[in-house]
N, C-alpha and C positions, 0 to 999 in steps of 0.2 A: 534542415527542415525539421520542424517539430512533429513528434509522433502524436501529439494531442494533449489535452488538458486532463489532469487527474486530481481528484480531491483527496487530500490527506487530512485525516481527522483523528483526534484522540477521544476515545469513548470510555465511559465508566459505568453508565447507567444500565441496570439490568444484567450485570455481569458479576454479581456477588462481591462488588468492591474492587475487582481486578481492573487494571487499566489495559486497554487494547488500542492499537493504532490500526485504523482502517483506511484502505485505498479504494475509492469508488469512482464511478463515472468514467471508466476507461472508454475511449472511442470505440465505436462498433466495428471499425475496420481491423482492430487488434484481435486475432483469433484466441480462443480459450487456451489452446496449447501454448501460445506465447505467454499467457498469464500464469499458467502452471509453472513454466520455467522461471518467470520473473519471481513468483512467490518462493520457489525453492532457493533461488540465488539471494533474495533479500533475507530469508531466514538464516542463511549462512553468514552473510555480511553483518547482520545485526545480532547474531548469536542468540536467537530466540526461537520459540515455537511459532506456529501459525498455520493458516489454512486458506484455501480458496473456496469461497461460498458464492456460487453463481458466477458473477463477473466482478466480485469484490474480494480483495485480499485482506485478511485479518492477521495482524502480527501481535504477539503477546508483549506487553510492556509499552512504555512510552519511548518509542524510537523514531519520532517524527523527523528530527533533524537529520539523522543518518539516512532515512528513507528519501527525504527531499533531495539531499545531495546526490544520492545514487540515481534517482530518477532523472535529475538534470543531466548527469553523465550519459544516460541512455537515450536522451533526446526527447523526453517527456516534458511537459510544462506543469509541474506540481503546484497546487494551490492549497494553502492551509485553510481548511474550512472549520466552522464551529467556533467555540470559544477559546 
């Protein structure tokens, strides 16, 4: 059973030229505590820094492919959003 749809997006605008991978639109039934644990684990897997802002996870660098693969393993339905 799918845990829900998640938007994975690569952003660069307004960040001083740095690339950031953002994960947004987590389903409302996923608690913030689970998102904190997910952010921690994704940072370890991708070997990058990052943070949880509200209900969005931001990871430093362009790690979209690794994140999408990991989210699929965890039962989410990742969707690449943006350009």
